[in-house]
N, C-alpha and C positions, 0 to 999 in steps of 0.2 A: 669266296674267302672265308676261312675259319677265323673269326675274331674272338680273342680271349679277353675276358675281364677278370682281374685278380682282386679279391677282397682280402686285405691284410698283407701288405708288402713289407715283411720284416726279414729276419735272418734267413728263414727257409727260402724265400724268394730271391735272396741275394746269391746264394751258393747252390743249394740242392736243386732248386727248380728255377734257376735264373731265366729271365725272359728269352735268352738265346735258345733254350730248348723248345720253345713254342714256335720258333720262327722257321718258316719254309716259304716256298713260292706261293703257297695257298694258305698260310697260317701266320698270324702275328698277334701280339698283345696290343690291344687298342685302348684299354681303359684300366686304371689301377686305383685302389682306394686304401687309405690309411687314415686313422682318426686324427693324427698329427699332420696338419697341413704342410708344414715345412718339410717333414720327412716324406710325405707323399709327393710333393713337387720335386724334391731332390731325386727320389727314385725314378720318377718319370723322366726327368731331364737327363740323368746319367744313362738311362737305358733307351733313350730315344722313343718314348711313348707319348703319344699326342694328347691324351686326356688323363687327368688325375682328379681325385675327389676325396672328401672326408666323409662321404655318405655312401654306404653300400648299395642303397636302393638305386642310386643314379647309375651305378655300374650295371646292375641287373636290368634296368629299364633302357639302357643304351641300345638302340636298334642295330648297331654294328657289332654287338656282342652276341656270338653264337653259343659260347660255352663259358661258364663261370668257374673259376678255381677258388675255392674257399680255403684260405691258408691262415686262418685265425686259430686261437686256442680252442680246445674241444668244447667248451661250454656254449659257443655260438655257432657250432657247425650246423645243428638242426635248423636254427632260425634262418640262416642265410641260404642253406641248401634248399630248404622247402620254398622259400621266396623265389629263388632262381628257377626251380622246377616249375612253379606255378606261373612264372612269366614265360615259360616255353623254352628255357635255356638248358642245355646239357650241363651236368655238374661234375666237377672233380673236387673231392673233399679230402682234406688232410686226414691222416689216420690219428686215432681210431675214428670210425665213422661218426660217432656222437658220444654223448655221456653215458649211453646205455644202448642195449639192443632195441629196446622199445622206442627210443628216439630215432635210432637208425631205421626202424621199420616205417616210421612216419615219413622219413625222407624218401624211401623207396615207394611208398604208396603215392606220395605226391608226384613222383617222377612217372610212375605207371599211369596215373590219371592224365598227366600232361603229354604222355608219349615221348618222353625224353630219356636219355641215358644217364646213369650214375656210375662213376668210377671212384675208387679210393686209393690214395697215394701209398699203397704198400709196394714200393718200388723194387724191393728185393725179388719180386716175382719175375722181373724182366732183366735184372742186372746180370751181366755176363758171368760173374763168379758163381752165382747161384743157379744160373742156367747150366753151367758145367757140373755143379753138384747133382742136379737132376739127371743129367746125362750119365754120370757115374752110377747113380742108383739104377737107372733104366738098363744100363749095360750089365748089371749084375756083378759089379766089382766086389761087393761084400756079400754076395749070395742073397739068400732070403733075409729081408730085414726083420729082426726080432724085436728090437726095442730102441727107444730114443730117450736120452736124458739131457736136460739143460741145467747148467749151473751158472749162477751169476752172483758174485760177491763184489760189492762196490762201495768205496768211501762216499759219503754223502753228508752235506750240511743241512739238508731238508728245508732249503729255502726255495723260493721261486714259485711260479704259478702251478707247476706240476704237483706241488704239495698243498695247494689251496683247494679244499673240497668243493668250494663253490665253482671252481673253474675246471676241475678234473676229479672225478669221483673215486679214483683208485690209486692215487699216488703215482710214483714212477713206474710201478708194475703195469698200470693200465696204459701208460703212455709209451712204454718202451718194450716190455715183454711181448706186446702185441705183434711186433715185427717178426719175432721168431715163431710165435704160435701161428701167425698167418702163413709164414713160409712153410711150416710143417703141414698145414692144411693143403697147400699147393703141391708139395712134394709127395705126400703120403695118402691124402684123402681127408675128408671131413672128420671132425672129432666127435666121438661118442664116449659114454661112460665117464663123463667129466666130474671131478670132485676136487675140493681144495680147502685149505685152511689159511687164514691170514691173521697176523697179529692185529690188535686193535688199532695200532698206529700205522699199519701197512708197511712197516719196515721189513717184515719178513713174510713171504708168501710161499706156500708149497702147493703143488697141483699134481693130479694124476689124470690120465686120459688114454684114449685109444684113437690114433689117427689111422683111418682105414683099418687094416688088420694089425697095425703095429702098436704095442702097448708102450706107454711113455710116462715120464714124470719130469718135474722141474722144481728147482728151488731158487728163489730170488731173495737176496738178503742185502739190504741197503744200510750203510753206516759201518762197514767192516774196515779193518786196517789195510786189507789187501784188495786187489782187483783181479778177478778172474771171470771171464765170460766165454763159455764154449758150449756147444751142443755135440753130443756123440751119438751117432747112429751105429748100432751094433747088429751085425748079420752073421749068418752061418759061415761066411768065408773071410770076415774081416771087420774093420771099423772105418767110418768116415767121421772126422772131427772138423768142425768149422766154427768160426766166430760170426755172429750176426752184426757186430758193430765195429770190428777191427779188420783191416785188410790183410790179416795174416793168411798164409797159404792154407788151403784145404788139405788135410792130411789123410791119406789112405794107408792103412796098415793091413797087410795080409800075411799069409805064411811065407811069401817070397820076399817080403821087405816093406819098406816105407816109401811112398811117393808123395811129393808135395806139389800142389797145383797153385802157383802164385799168379793170381789174376788181378789183384788190386781192385781199386774203385775207379769208375770214370770221373772226370772232372766235375760234372754235374750229375749227381746220382739219380735224379729223377729222369734224366734224359732218355734212357732206353724204354722206360714205361710210357713216357709222353709220346714216344715214336709209335707205340702200339695204339695209343688213343687216337692219334692223328690218322693212322691207317684205318682204324675202325670208322672214323667220321668220313673217310674217303670211300668206304665200302670195300676195303682191300684186306681186312683182317679183323681180329678181335683183341681187345685188351684182356690180359689174364687176371686183372684185379678189378672185380666188379663190386657193385653195391651188395649183391647177395653173398659173395664170398667174404666181404668185410663184415657183414652182419653175422656170419657164423663165428668169426673171431670175437666180435663183441659179445655174443651170447656165451661163448666159452669163458671169457674173462668174467662176465657177470656171475656165472655159476661158481667159478673158483672163489669169487669174493662173497658168495653167499646169497646172491639174488636169484 
């Protein structure tokens, strides 16, 4: 039996990675933790989980826990992931992997020393709509891919933990742009030639890079009156446009016209990625979102922000 322990049962574990996506004949959630006892107990009761705690270490030390899912804000990822690895537990970490690539490297080093696996919840790598996007690229629908550009303008009140530098070092860019950057790593290849400029308050970030052989750039601007989020892949035979955060159709434009691929989102967006993790633990496949791939995304963002 693959027994899962979850540290930090909040909004993400209610919807995106609900306990149902961990459940199979040979897999279940056996122990959950939240600092608020009433909320921890309520989560366990509602989802039929036998053990709950306010202490993360009790989840890590539970002999029935095979793998630990760290679903807390970014500032505690390294602490809990390293402790779980040192206890001989496989680790799934929310994205980004940690507060910096250096912290992420410490997680991977601890896992290597203990002989356990690390995955990071960049779930777009396995989501059907983005699998389709990869298939369209592989099929050569836009010819040779020449460039990629991301634009994101978003209203923002700059409140919440994402804007607290003690809990997240790079504002909303570090917590959200990472999804698109990680997906481009997956679709096109690892990033090189990375450069970037950020405003002092992190309300505006620009970046340039090369993913594989494809040159690219991005602009992320928070606090604008309008809302636009899209990435455009341009090739010798057309363009592919997609949103990382909205279930709008993928749009293919070529000389023969426009085609829309409306795939939407699954009910629990982590589900397809979790299925690949379970298969890896069963020895039947591999998860596309590893600690090493997530470390590349963290290093990219660190470089963009000037580290």
